ROSE-4610 file (N, C-alpha, C; in Angstrom, 1 decimal, always signed):
// ROSE-4610
residu = [M/M/M/S/S/S/V/V/V/E/E/E/Y/Y/Y/S/S/S/R/R/R/L/L/L/D/D/D/P/P/P/E/E/E/K/K/K/V/V/V/Y/Y/Y/A/A/A/E/E/E/R/R/R/K/K/K/Q/Q/Q/F/F/F/D/D/D/C/C/C/G/G/G/H/H/H/A/A/A/V/V/V/I/I/I/N/N/N/K/K/K/F/F/F/V/V/V/H/H/H/D/D/D/S/S/S/M/M/M/V/V/V/A/A/A/Q/Q/Q/V/V/V/K/K/K/K/K/K/N/N/N/L/L/L/S/S/S/A/A/A/A/A/A/Y/Y/Y/V/V/V/L/L/L/T/T/T/D/D/D/P/P/P/E/E/E/K/K/K/S/S/S/H/H/H/K/K/K/L/L/L/V/V/V/G/G/G/F/F/F/F/F/F/T/T/T/I/I/I/A/A/A/P/P/P/H/H/H/S/S/S/I/I/I/D/D/D/A/A/A/S/S/S/L/L/L/L/L/L/S/S/S/L/L/L/M/M/M/Q/Q/Q/L/L/L/G/G/G/S/S/S/L/L/L/P/P/P/R/R/R/Q/Q/Q/I/I/I/P/P/P/C/C/C/L/L/L/R/R/R/L/L/L/V/V/V/M/M/M/L/L/L/G/G/G/V/V/V/D/D/D/K/K/K/N/N/N/Y/Y/Y/K/K/K/G/G/G/Q/Q/Q/D/D/D/L/L/L/G/G/G/R/R/R/R/R/R/L/L/L/M/M/M/K/K/K/Q/Q/Q/A/A/A/L/L/L/K/K/K/I/I/I/A/A/A/K/K/K/D/D/D/F/F/F/A/A/A/T/T/T/Q/Q/Q/I/I/I/G/G/G/G/G/G/Y/Y/Y/G/G/G/V/V/V/Y/Y/Y/L/L/L/D/D/D/A/A/A/D/D/D/P/P/P/G/G/G/A/A/A/V/V/V/D/D/D/F/F/F/Y/Y/Y/I/I/I/K/K/K/L/L/L/G/G/G/F/F/F/A/A/A/L/L/L/L/L/L/E/E/E/G/G/G/N/N/N/K/K/K/A/A/A/P/P/P/Q/Q/Q/T/T/T/S/S/S/P/P/P/M/M/M/F/F/F/I/I/I/P/P/P/G/G/G/K/K/K/S/S/S/I/I/I/A/A/A]
num = [1/1/1/2/2/2/3/3/3/4/4/4/5/5/5/6/6/6/7/7/7/8/8/8/9/9/9/10/10/10/11/11/11/12/12/12/13/13/13/14/14/14/15/15/15/16/16/16/17/17/17/18/18/18/19/19/19/20/20/20/21/21/21/22/22/22/23/23/23/24/24/24/25/25/25/26/26/26/27/27/27/28/28/28/29/29/29/30/30/30/31/31/31/32/32/32/33/33/33/34/34/34/35/35/35/36/36/36/37/37/37/38/38/38/39/39/39/40/40/40/41/41/41/42/42/42/43/43/43/44/44/44/45/45/45/46/46/46/47/47/47/48/48/48/49/49/49/50/50/50/51/51/51/52/52/52/53/53/53/54/54/54/55/55/55/56/56/56/57/57/57/58/58/58/59/59/59/60/60/60/61/61/61/62/62/62/63/63/63/64/64/64/65/65/65/66/66/66/67/67/67/68/68/68/69/69/69/70/70/70/71/71/71/72/72/72/73/73/73/74/74/74/75/75/75/76/76/76/77/77/77/78/78/78/79/79/79/80/80/80/81/81/81/82/82/82/83/83/83/84/84/84/85/85/85/86/86/86/87/87/87/88/88/88/89/89/89/90/90/90/91/91/91/92/92/92/93/93/93/94/94/94/95/95/95/96/96/96/97/97/97/98/98/98/99/99/99/100/100/100/101/101/101/102/102/102/103/103/103/104/104/104/105/105/105/106/106/106/107/107/107/108/108/108/109/109/109/110/110/110/111/111/111/112/112/112/113/113/113/114/114/114/115/115/115/116/116/116/117/117/117/118/118/118/119/119/119/120/120/120/121/121/121/122/122/122/123/123/123/124/124/124/125/125/125/126/126/126/127/127/127/128/128/128/129/129/129/130/130/130/131/131/131/132/132/132/133/133/133/134/134/134/135/135/135/136/136/136/137/137/137/138/138/138/139/139/139/140/140/140/141/141/141/142/142/142/143/143/143/144/144/144/145/145/145/146/146/146/147/147/147/148/148/148/149/149/149/150/150/150/151/151/151/152/152/152/153/153/153/154/154/154/155/155/155/156/156/156/157/157/157/158/158/158/159/159/159/160/160/160/161/161/161/162/162/162/163/163/163/164/164/164/165/165/165/166/166/166/167/167/167/168/168/168]
x = [-7.3/-6.8/-7.6/-8.0/-8.7/-7.9/-8.0/-7.3/-8.3/-8.0/-8.9/-8.2/-9.0/-8.5/-9.0/-8.1/-8.5/-7.5/-7.8/-6.9/-5.9/-4.7/-3.7/-4.0/-4.0/-4.2/-2.8/-2.2/-0.8/-0.6/-1.7/-1.6/-1.7/-2.0/-2.2/-0.8/-0.6/+0.6/+0.2/+0.8/+0.5/+1.6/+1.1/+1.9/+3.0/+4.2/+5.3/+5.5/+5.1/+5.4/+6.9/+7.7/+9.1/+9.8/+9.0/+9.5/+8.9/+8.1/+7.5/+8.6/+8.4/+9.4/+8.7/+8.7/+8.2/+9.2/+10.5/+11.6/+12.2/+11.8/+12.3/+12.8/+14.1/+14.8/+14.2/+14.0/+13.5/+12.1/+11.2/+9.8/+9.8/+10.6/+10.7/+11.2/+12.2/+12.7/+11.6/+10.9/+9.8/+8.8/+8.4/+7.4/+7.9/+9.2/+9.8/+10.0/+10.4/+10.9/+10.1/+9.4/+8.9/+7.3/+6.7/+5.3/+4.4/+4.5/+3.7/+4.0/+5.2/+5.6/+5.0/+5.1/+4.5/+3.0/+2.3/+0.9/+0.6/+1.3/+1.1/+1.3/+2.2/+2.5/+1.5/+0.6/-0.3/+0.4/+1.5/+2.2/+1.7/+1.0/+0.3/-0.7/-1.5/-2.5/-2.0/-2.2/-1.8/-3.0/-3.1/-4.1/-3.4/-4.0/-3.3/-4.2/-3.6/-4.2/-3.6/-4.4/-3.9/-4.5/-3.8/-4.2/-4.8/-6.1/-6.7/-6.4/-6.0/-5.7/-4.3/-3.5/-2.1/-2.0/-2.9/-2.8/-2.8/-3.5/-3.5/-2.2/-1.4/-0.1/-0.3/+0.6/+0.6/+1.1/+0.2/+0.6/+0.7/+0.2/+0.2/-0.2/+0.2/-0.2/+0.0/-0.6/-0.2/-0.3/+0.4/+0.3/+0.0/-0.8/-1.2/-1.1/-1.0/-0.9/-1.4/-1.9/-2.2/-0.9/-1.0/+0.2/-0.3/+0.7/+0.4/+1.5/+1.2/+2.2/+2.1/+3.1/+3.1/+2.4/+1.5/+0.6/+1.5/+2.7/+3.6/+3.9/+3.9/+4.1/+3.0/+1.8/+0.6/+0.4/+1.3/+1.1/+1.0/+1.7/+1.6/+0.3/-0.5/-1.8/-2.9/-2.6/-3.6/-4.9/-4.8/-6.0/-6.7/-6.2/-6.8/-6.2/-6.9/-6.4/-6.5/-5.3/-5.3/-4.5/-4.8/-4.0/-2.6/-1.7/-0.3/+0.0/-0.5/-0.4/-1.7/-1.5/-2.6/-2.7/-3.8/-4.0/-4.3/-3.7/-3.9/-3.5/-3.7/-3.2/-1.9/-1.0/+0.2/+0.2/+0.4/+0.6/+2.1/+2.4/+3.7/+4.4/+3.8/+4.4/+3.3/+3.7/+2.8/+3.6/+3.2/+3.9/+3.1/+3.4/+2.8/+3.9/+3.8/+4.7/+5.0/+6.2/+6.6/+5.8/+5.4/+4.7/+3.3/+2.8/+1.4/+1.3/+2.4/+2.4/+1.6/+1.2/+0.4/-1.0/-1.5/-2.9/-3.7/-3.2/-3.9/-4.1/-3.3/-3.4/-2.9/-1.9/-1.5/-2.5/-3.2/-4.3/-5.5/-5.7/-6.8/-6.5/-5.2/-4.8/-4.9/-4.5/-4.6/-6.1/-7.0/-8.4/-8.9/-8.5/-8.9/-8.3/-7.0/-6.3/-7.0/-7.4/-8.1/-9.5/-10.2/-11.5/-11.3/-10.3/-10.1/-9.8/-9.0/-8.7/-10.0/-10.9/-12.1/-13.0/-13.0/-13.8/-13.1/-11.8/-11.1/-11.4/-11.4/-11.7/-13.1/-14.0/-15.4/-15.6/-14.9/-15.2/-14.4/-13.1/-12.4/-11.6/-11.7/-11.0/-9.7/-9.5/-8.2/-8.4/-7.3/-7.4/-7.0/-6.4/-6.0/-5.0/-4.2/-3.2/-1.9/-0.9/+0.5/+1.3/+2.3/+3.2/+4.5/+5.6/+6.9/+7.0/+6.9/+6.9/+8.3/+8.6/+9.8/+9.8/+11.0/+11.1/+10.3/+10.3/+9.6/+8.1/+7.6/+6.1/+5.5/+6.2/+5.7/+4.5/+4.8/+3.7/+2.5/+2.6/+1.5/+0.6/+1.3/+0.5/-0.1/+0.6/+0.0/-1.3/-1.3/-2.5/-3.6/-3.3/-4.4/-4.8/-4.2/-4.6/-3.7/-2.6/-1.6/-0.8/-0.4/+0.5/+1.8/+2.8/+4.2/+4.2/+4.7/+4.8/+6.1/+7.1/+8.4/+9.1/+8.3/+8.9/+9.4/+9.8/+10.3/+11.7/+12.0/+13.3/+14.1/+13.8/+14.5/+16.0/+16.9/+16.6/+16.2/+15.9/+15.3/+13.8/+13.2/+11.7/+11.2/+10.0/+9.3/+8.0/+7.9/+6.7/+5.5/+4.4/+3.2/+2.0/+0.9/-0.3/-1.5/-2.6/-3.9/-4.9/-5.6/-6.6/-7.8/-8.5/-9.6/-10.7/-10.9/-11.9/-11.6/-10.4/-10.0/-10.1/-10.4/-10.5/-11.9/-11.9/-13.2/-13.9]
y = [+0.6/-0.5/-0.6/-1.8/-2.0/-2.9/-2.7/-3.6/-4.1/-5.2/-5.9/-5.9/-5.6/-5.6/-6.9/-7.5/-8.7/-8.9/-9.8/-10.2/-11.2/-11.1/-12.0/-13.5/-14.4/-15.8/-16.4/-16.8/-17.3/-18.6/-19.3/-20.5/-20.2/-19.0/-18.6/-18.0/-18.3/-17.8/-16.5/-15.4/-14.1/-13.8/-13.6/-13.4/-12.3/-12.5/-11.6/-11.0/-11.7/-11.2/-11.1/-12.0/-11.9/-10.8/-10.2/-9.1/-7.7/-7.8/-6.5/-5.5/-4.3/-3.3/-1.9/-1.5/-0.2/+0.9/+0.5/+1.5/+1.6/+0.7/+0.7/-0.7/-0.8/-2.1/-3.0/-2.3/-3.1/-3.6/-2.8/-3.2/-4.3/-4.1/-5.1/-6.5/-6.5/-7.7/-8.3/-7.5/-8.1/-8.8/-8.2/-8.8/-10.1/-10.0/-11.2/-12.4/-12.1/-13.1/-13.4/-12.4/-12.5/-12.4/-11.7/-11.4/-12.6/-13.6/-14.8/-15.5/-15.7/-16.4/-15.7/-14.4/-13.7/-13.9/-13.9/-14.1/-15.5/-16.5/-17.9/-18.1/-17.3/-17.4/-16.5/-15.8/-14.9/-13.8/-13.4/-12.2/-10.9/-10.9/-9.8/-10.3/-9.4/-9.6/-8.8/-9.3/-8.6/-8.5/-7.3/-7.0/-6.6/-7.0/-6.8/-6.2/-5.5/-5.1/-5.9/-6.5/-7.3/-6.8/-7.0/-6.6/-7.9/-8.0/-9.1/-9.3/-8.2/-8.3/-8.9/-9.0/-9.6/-10.7/-11.7/-12.9/-12.6/-11.6/-11.1/-10.8/-10.0/-9.5/-8.7/-8.9/-8.1/-6.7/-5.7/-4.3/-3.4/-3.9/-3.1/-3.9/-3.5/-4.2/-3.4/-3.8/-3.3/-4.5/-4.4/-5.3/-4.6/-5.2/-4.6/-5.6/-5.2/-6.1/-5.3/-6.1/-5.4/-4.9/-3.8/-3.2/-2.4/-1.9/-0.9/+0.0/+1.2/+2.3/+2.9/+3.5/+4.1/+5.5/+5.7/+7.0/+8.2/+8.2/+9.4/+9.8/+8.9/+9.2/+10.1/+10.0/+10.7/+12.1/+12.4/+13.6/+14.9/+15.0/+16.2/+16.3/+15.2/+15.3/+15.7/+15.9/+16.4/+15.6/+14.3/+13.5/+13.2/+13.9/+13.7/+12.5/+12.1/+11.0/+9.7/+9.0/+7.7/+6.7/+5.4/+4.4/+4.4/+3.9/+3.9/+3.3/+2.1/+1.5/+1.6/+2.1/+2.3/+1.2/+0.5/-0.5/+0.2/-0.3/+0.3/-0.8/-0.4/-1.2/-0.6/-1.4/-0.8/-1.2/-0.1/-0.3/-0.7/-2.0/-2.5/-2.1/-2.4/-2.1/-1.7/-0.9/-0.5/-0.2/-0.7/-0.4/-0.6/+0.2/+0.1/+0.0/-1.0/-1.3/+0.0/+0.3/+1.5/+1.6/+0.5/+0.6/+1.0/+1.1/+1.5/+2.8/+3.5/+4.7/+5.8/+6.8/+7.9/+7.5/+6.4/+6.0/+6.1/+6.7/+6.9/+5.5/+4.5/+3.2/+3.2/+4.0/+4.1/+4.6/+5.7/+6.3/+5.2/+4.5/+3.5/+2.4/+2.0/+1.0/+1.6/+2.8/+3.4/+3.5/+3.9/+4.0/+2.6/+1.6/+0.2/-0.1/+0.3/+0.0/+0.8/+2.0/+2.8/+2.3/+1.7/+1.1/-0.1/-0.9/-2.1/-1.6/-0.6/-0.1/+0.4/+1.0/+1.4/+0.2/-0.8/-2.0/-2.7/-2.8/-3.4/-2.7/-1.4/-0.6/-0.9/-1.0/-1.2/-2.6/-3.6/-4.9/-5.4/-4.9/-5.4/-4.3/-3.1/-2.0/-1.6/-0.4/+0.1/+1.6/+2.3/+3.8/+4.5/+3.8/+4.4/+3.5/+4.2/+3.5/+4.2/+3.3/+3.8/+3.3/+4.1/+3.6/+4.3/+3.8/+4.4/+4.8/+6.1/+6.5/+6.7/+6.2/+6.5/+8.0/+8.6/+10.1/+10.6/+9.8/+10.2/+10.1/+9.4/+9.2/+10.0/+10.8/+11.6/+12.5/+13.3/+14.2/+13.4/+12.2/+11.4/+11.1/+10.7/+10.3/+11.5/+12.6/+13.9/+14.2/+14.1/+14.4/+13.5/+12.3/+11.4/+11.6/+12.5/+12.9/+12.4/+11.7/+11.3/+12.5/+12.3/+13.4/+12.8/+13.6/+13.1/+13.1/+12.1/+11.9/+12.5/+12.5/+13.0/+13.9/+14.5/+15.4/+14.5/+15.2/+14.5/+14.0/+12.7/+12.2/+11.9/+12.4/+12.1/+12.3/+11.5/+10.4/+9.1/+9.0/+7.8/+7.8/+6.7/+6.7/+7.6/+8.1/+9.0/+8.3/+8.1/+7.6/+8.5/+8.0/+8.8/+8.0/+8.8/+8.2/+9.0/+8.2/+8.9/+8.2/+9.1/+8.5/+8.0/+7.0/+6.5/+7.5/+8.5/+9.5/+10.4/+10.4/+11.3/+10.5/+9.2/+8.4/+8.7/+9.1/+9.4/+8.2]
z = [-22.9/-22.1/-20.8/-20.5/-19.2/-18.3/-17.0/-16.1/-15.1/-14.5/-13.6/-12.2/-11.2/-9.8/-9.1/-8.3/-7.6/-6.4/-5.5/-4.5/-5.1/-4.8/-5.4/-4.9/-5.9/-5.6/-5.7/-4.5/-4.5/-5.4/-5.7/-6.5/-8.0/-8.4/-9.8/-10.3/-11.6/-12.2/-13.0/-12.6/-13.2/-14.3/-15.5/-16.6/-16.4/-16.7/-16.6/-15.2/-14.2/-12.8/-12.6/-13.1/-12.9/-13.7/-14.6/-15.4/-14.9/-13.9/-13.4/-13.1/-13.5/-13.3/-13.1/-11.8/-11.5/-11.4/-11.7/-11.6/-10.2/-9.3/-7.9/-7.6/-7.4/-7.3/-6.1/-5.0/-3.8/-4.1/-4.6/-4.9/-6.0/-7.0/-8.1/-7.5/-6.7/-6.0/-5.2/-4.4/-3.6/-4.5/-5.6/-6.5/-7.1/-7.5/-8.2/-7.2/-6.0/-5.1/-3.8/-3.3/-2.0/-1.9/-2.8/-2.6/-2.4/-3.3/-3.2/-2.0/-1.6/-0.4/+0.9/+0.9/+2.1/+2.2/+1.0/+1.0/+1.5/+1.0/+1.4/+2.9/+3.5/+4.9/+5.8/+5.1/+5.8/+6.5/+6.0/+6.5/+6.0/+4.9/+4.3/+3.3/+2.9/+1.8/+0.6/-0.6/-1.8/-2.7/-3.3/-4.3/-5.6/-6.7/-8.0/-9.0/-9.9/-11.2/-12.3/-13.1/-14.2/-15.5/-16.6/-18.0/-18.7/-18.8/-19.4/-20.9/-21.5/-22.9/-23.1/-22.0/-22.1/-21.2/-21.3/-20.4/-18.9/-18.5/-17.1/-16.6/-17.4/-17.0/-15.7/-14.7/-13.5/-13.8/-13.6/-14.0/-12.7/-11.6/-10.4/-9.2/-8.0/-6.8/-5.6/-4.5/-3.1/-2.2/-1.1/+0.0/+1.3/+2.1/+3.4/+4.5/+5.7/+6.9/+8.1/+9.1/+10.4/+11.0/+11.8/+12.3/+13.6/+14.3/+15.3/+15.4/+15.8/+16.0/+17.4/+17.8/+19.1/+19.0/+19.9/+19.8/+19.8/+20.3/+20.3/+18.9/+17.9/+16.5/+16.0/+16.6/+16.1/+16.8/+17.8/+18.6/+17.8/+16.7/+15.8/+15.1/+15.0/+14.3/+15.2/+16.5/+17.5/+17.4/+17.6/+17.5/+18.9/+19.9/+21.2/+22.0/+23.0/+23.9/+23.2/+23.2/+22.5/+23.4/+23.2/+24.0/+23.5/+24.2/+23.9/+22.5/+22.2/+20.9/+20.1/+18.9/+18.0/+16.9/+16.9/+15.9/+14.5/+13.5/+12.1/+11.1/+9.9/+8.8/+8.3/+7.8/+7.2/+5.7/+4.9/+3.5/+3.4/+3.0/+3.0/+1.7/+0.6/-0.7/-1.7/-2.7/-3.8/-5.0/-6.1/-7.4/-8.6/-9.6/-10.9/-12.0/-12.8/-13.9/-14.7/-15.0/-15.8/-17.1/-17.7/-19.0/-18.8/-17.6/-17.3/-16.5/-16.3/-15.5/-16.3/-15.6/-16.2/-16.4/-15.9/-16.2/-14.9/-13.8/-12.5/-11.8/-12.1/-11.5/-10.1/-9.7/-8.4/-7.5/-7.9/-7.2/-7.0/-8.1/-8.1/-7.0/-7.0/-6.0/-4.6/-4.4/-3.1/-2.6/-3.5/-3.1/-2.7/-3.3/-2.9/-1.5/-1.3/+0.0/+1.1/+0.8/+1.8/+2.1/+1.1/+1.3/+2.2/+2.0/+2.8/+4.3/+4.4/+5.8/+6.5/+5.8/+6.4/+6.8/+5.9/+6.2/+7.4/+7.4/+8.5/+9.9/+9.9/+11.1/+11.6/+10.7/+11.0/+11.6/+11.0/+11.4/+12.7/+12.8/+13.9/+14.7/+14.2/+14.9/+14.2/+14.1/+13.5/+13.3/+13.5/+13.5/+12.2/+11.3/+10.0/+9.3/+8.5/+7.6/+7.8/+8.1/+8.2/+7.0/+6.6/+5.6/+5.7/+5.1/+5.0/+3.5/+3.2/+1.8/+1.3/+0.1/-0.6/-0.9/-1.0/-1.2/-2.4/-3.5/-4.7/-4.6/-3.5/-3.4/-2.3/-1.6/-0.5/-1.0/-2.0/-2.5/-3.0/-3.6/-4.0/-2.8/-1.7/-0.5/+0.2/+0.2/+0.8/+0.0/-1.3/-2.1/-1.7/-1.2/-0.8/+0.7/+1.4/+2.7/+3.8/+3.5/+4.5/+5.0/+6.2/+6.9/+7.2/+7.1/+7.5/+9.0/+9.6/+11.0/+11.6/+10.9/+11.4/+10.4/+9.6/+8.5/+7.4/+6.3/+5.2/+5.5/+5.4/+5.8/+4.6/+3.4/+2.2/+2.5/+2.0/+1.0/+1.6/+2.9/+3.5/+3.3/+3.7/+3.7/+4.8/+4.6/+5.6/+6.1/+7.4/+8.0/+7.8/+7.4/+7.1/+7.6/+7.9/+8.5/+8.0/+7.8/+7.6/+8.5/+9.4/+10.3/+9.5/+10.0/+9.4/+9.1/+10.0/+9.9/+8.7/+8.2/+7.0/+5.7/+5.8/+4.5/+3.9/+2.7/+2.0/+1.6]
């Protein structure tokens, strides 16, 4: 099985987008109801993995947007003197359809998101990537180099960050 990576085109119809199911109700609802509208309004950018063998079925995605965080959140990371507000990118959502799990697609999507963050930082400035990790995804993000900012907040989401200098 091969998948194709691209930026979401809000004018294109992605096969079975309304049936996308990553096993997380909030993410599924976002994909079904809000993702395209948010991209059309330039509130975030979305990138997708599609299956060309199944009419370009949507199998995975992430959305990112410019963001800023208070430097006090990064104090545990001992990053030195920083301005009060830190520009960064925020990973808003990420999901892989349950039928495609176990194929390392989540990691592939994250590598693309981190590459975009690095390019963003080089072109216009940014200090890293911020996200709010669901309890079941904290270990996934730690393996990618993210650090918990306020400890593991399970069963709530946990704020996490990776500085640009740590992105491979």
